N, C-alpha and C positions, 0 to 999 in steps of 0.2 A: 488801693495802691500798696506797693511793697513798703514795709517799714525797715529802714536801715539806720542803725546807730552810727553816729559820726562825731568825731572830735569837734567840739564846739568852735574852736578857732578856725576850722576849715569851712564852717558855715558863715564866717564873717563876724563872729562874736568876739568882742574885744576882751578876751579873758586870758591872754598869755601873760607870762611873767612881767613883760614890759607894758602891759595893758594894750597890746596890739592884737592883730589877728593874722591869719594866714588863709584868707578866703581862697578856695580852690575853684577854678573856672569849670573844670569838668564836673565836679560834684554839683555846683550851684547852677550852671547854665545848660548842662546837657542831661545828666542822670536824674536831676530833680523833677523832670517831666514825668517820671515813672515811679517816684518814690516819695514817701513821707519820712522826714528825718527826725530822729530822736537824738538830741544833743547830749554829750557827756563831757565832763572834764573834772576828774577827781582832784587834780592839782588846784584848780580854782576853788573847788568846794572846800579843800583843806586849808588853803593859805590865802585865798583872795587874790585880787589883782589891782595894782602891780604887787609883785612879791620878789624876794631874792631867788635867783636861779638855783637849781639843785643838780646833783650828779649822783650816779650810781657808783658805789665804792665796794669792792670785793675784799673782804678780810676774813680769813679762816673759813673759806668756802661759802661765806654768807654774803649776800648782796644787801647793802644798806643804802638808804637815801640820805644824802648829806647836804646841808645848806652850804652853798658856795660863799656866803657872806659870813656866817657865824661858825660854821663847822659843826652845828648841832645835828644830831641824828633824828631825822624826821620820818623814819620808816613806819612807825606805828600809826602816826597821824595820816600818812598817805594811804597806807593799807586799809585803814578804817573807812576812809572816804571812797576808796576804790571798790570795796565790798558793797558799800552803799549804792554806788552807781551801777554795780553789777546786778544788784537786786532790782533796781529800777528798770534796766533794759531787759531783764529776764522776764518781765511781765508783758512785753510788747510784741510777742510773736514775730521776732526778727527774721529777716531774710539775709542780712549781711551786717558787717561792721567795717567801717573805714577809719583807720587810725592816723594820727599825726606822726610822721616819721621822725626818727632820731630822738624823740622825747623820752626822758627817764620814766615817764608814766605810760606812754602810748606807743612807743616804738616797737615794731615787730622785727626782732633780731637786728635792729639798727641802733639801739641805745648804747652809747659808749659806756664801757665799764672801766673804772679807774682802780688802781691800787692805792693803798694808803699814802704812798710816797708821791702820788700825783701823776704817775705814768699811766698811760692808757694800756689796758690789758686785753681788750677785745670788745665784742659787742654781744648784746643779749636782748631779750624781751623786756620792755618796760613793765612796771608793776601791774598796771591795769591790763595791758595786752596779755601778759602771762596768765592772769586770772581768767580772762575771756577765752583763751585757747583751751584751758582746762575745763571750763564750764560748757563751752560749745564746740566740741571737737570736730564737728562736720560742717559748721556754719561758714559760708564764704567770708573771708577776712583779707583785707589788704591795706597797705599804706598809700597815702596820696602821692608820696614821692615815687614809688614803684609804678603807680598808675600813669606816670608820664611816659613810660615805655609802652609803645603801641601794642606790642606782643602781650605783655602782662595785662594791659587794660582789656584787650579783646578776650583773653582767657578768663579774666575775672568776671566780665560782663556775661560771657557765655555761661559760666558757672552760676552766677547770680540768677539768671532767668531760668535755667534748668532746675535749680534748687526751688525757686518759687513755683514753677510748674508742678514739681513733685509734691510740694506742700499743699497746693490747691487740689491736686489729684487725690490725695490721701483719703479725704472724707468720702465715705461710701464706696471705697475701692473694693473690687472683687477680683477673683482670679482671672476672669475673662478680660476685664478692663486692664489688669496689670500686664497681661500678654500683649494687648494692643499698645499700651504705654511703652513697653520695652521695644516693641517693633518700631515705633515712631522715633525712638532715640538711637536706633541701630548705628547710623553713620556718625552721629555726634559722639557716641561712646567710643566708636572705633577710632575716631580722630584724636581721642584722648588716650585710650589704652585698650588695645585689642584683647589682651588677656582678661581684663576686667569685664569687657563686653561678653566674652565667651562664658565666664563664670556666672555672670548675671543670667545669661541664657540657660545655663544648667539649673539655676535656682527656679526659674520660671517653668522649665521643661520637665523637671523631675520633682514636682511637688506632691505627687501621689503618696499618701500615707502621712503627710504632714498637715497640721491645721493651717489655715490661711494666715492667721495672725503671726505665727512664727516664720512662715515663708516670707511674708511681707516685711517683717522687721529685718530679716537677713538681706532681702533685696534692697531695702532702704539704706542700710549701712553701706553696702558695697557701691550702690549707685552714687551716693553722696561722696564717697571716696574717689570714685572714678571721674566724676565731673570736676573734681578739684585738681586733677592732673593737667599738665600743660600739653598743648598740641605741638606738632612740629611740621616742617615742610614735608618730610618723608611720609609721616602718617596721614597728613591731609591729602597728599598726592595719591596715596593708595585708595583713600576714600573716594576721591574724584574719579579715579579710573574704574573703581567698582560701580559707582553710580552710572558712569558712561556705559557700562556693560548692559544695563537695563534698557538702553536705547538702541543697541546695535542692530536690532531687527527693523528699526524704523528709519534709520538715517542712511542717506546715500554716501558714496565714498568721499565726496567733497565735504559734506557735513561732518563726517567722522574725522576727516583730516583737520578741519578747522578746530573742532573741539579738542582733539588731542594736542594740537599745537598750542592751544591756550593753556592746557594743563601743563605742558612742558615749559611754557614761558612763565607760568606761575612758579613751578619748581625752580626755575632759573632766576627767580626774583626780578623778572622783567615786567610781569603783570601782577596786579593784586588778585587775591583769590576771588573777589567778587566777579571778575570777568568770566572765568570758566563756570562758576556757580550760576551766574545769570543765564549763560548759554544752556546749561543743563536744565534750568527751570523753564526756559522758553520751549525747549524741545519736549519736556515732560508735559507741559500744558498743551502744546500742539497735538501730541499723540495720546493725551489723557493717560499717562502712566501713573496710576493712583499711588502705587507704592512709593515712588519718588516724591510725589506731591505731598505725601503725608509725613515726610521726613523733617524733623525739627532742625536738622543740620542746614537745610536750605534757608530757613528764617529762624535762627535761634534766639533772636532778640529784635526789637524794633529797628527797621531799616534806617530810620532817621538818625540813629547813632553813627551810621556810616563807618564803622570800625574796620570793615573788611575792604575799604577802598584804599587803604594805606599798605604799600608794599612791605613796610616795616612791621606789619602786624603778625608776621610769621618769622620763625627762627628754626 
């Protein structure tokens, strides 16, 4: 199973400042079927629970962690425990990290930053989230608050399973298998970023004179950047139309009309993307179009998650 580091309070652990928790239904009731969770909470490790709440205060361009109760500067204590938790999760061969939003420790660009006079100045990464971004620049990361958005959730899960697939593929990879891997991710990559897909194709196609290790590292970096990008209605529609092109010699006029109407209705946010995708898959199976059947875009993650059944899963 995939290993995912998760803020402990989202797992239902009573470790928040008020000795409560923020159990997340998606994390615990849906994604948990495919993942093993590694809990973290530098705040609880540093100060226990219950504990006085803290805030981020910016002074002289430096961010400090200040106790709301005493006004004490707790930056060093929290940083020490954050590094300790970072060392722990770094040994776990992670596939993703899910943070608690708005936390001075774990927020991803959602932690409120205050000025010494008490006025809010903006938002930034929490202490631990910032360390994780620096340590794992290509690892899928998200906050539970943003995962309430169907579009962000679908993009995160697609990235997560693509990242996991690549990590599982790495061992024993050769040039021939890399070409096949890239081919299978053609439409998924195009739904994220056409330019990145083409650049990845050049890496695979112009490897002569390079050793495989350097080629593979170049591909890995760009692949992980590409899958982190967000899809859009326009990009996904182009992919669906491109996929439909592989079926044009098999379908009669009525079948083509139905398929393209479904694609249009998806683009118009009348139907969820699962409808035209299912039709494409049915036809690909019926006419044994192997190239389409081998595309990860058709089944990028377990269908039981049903993320593509929501019209709001696209923007």
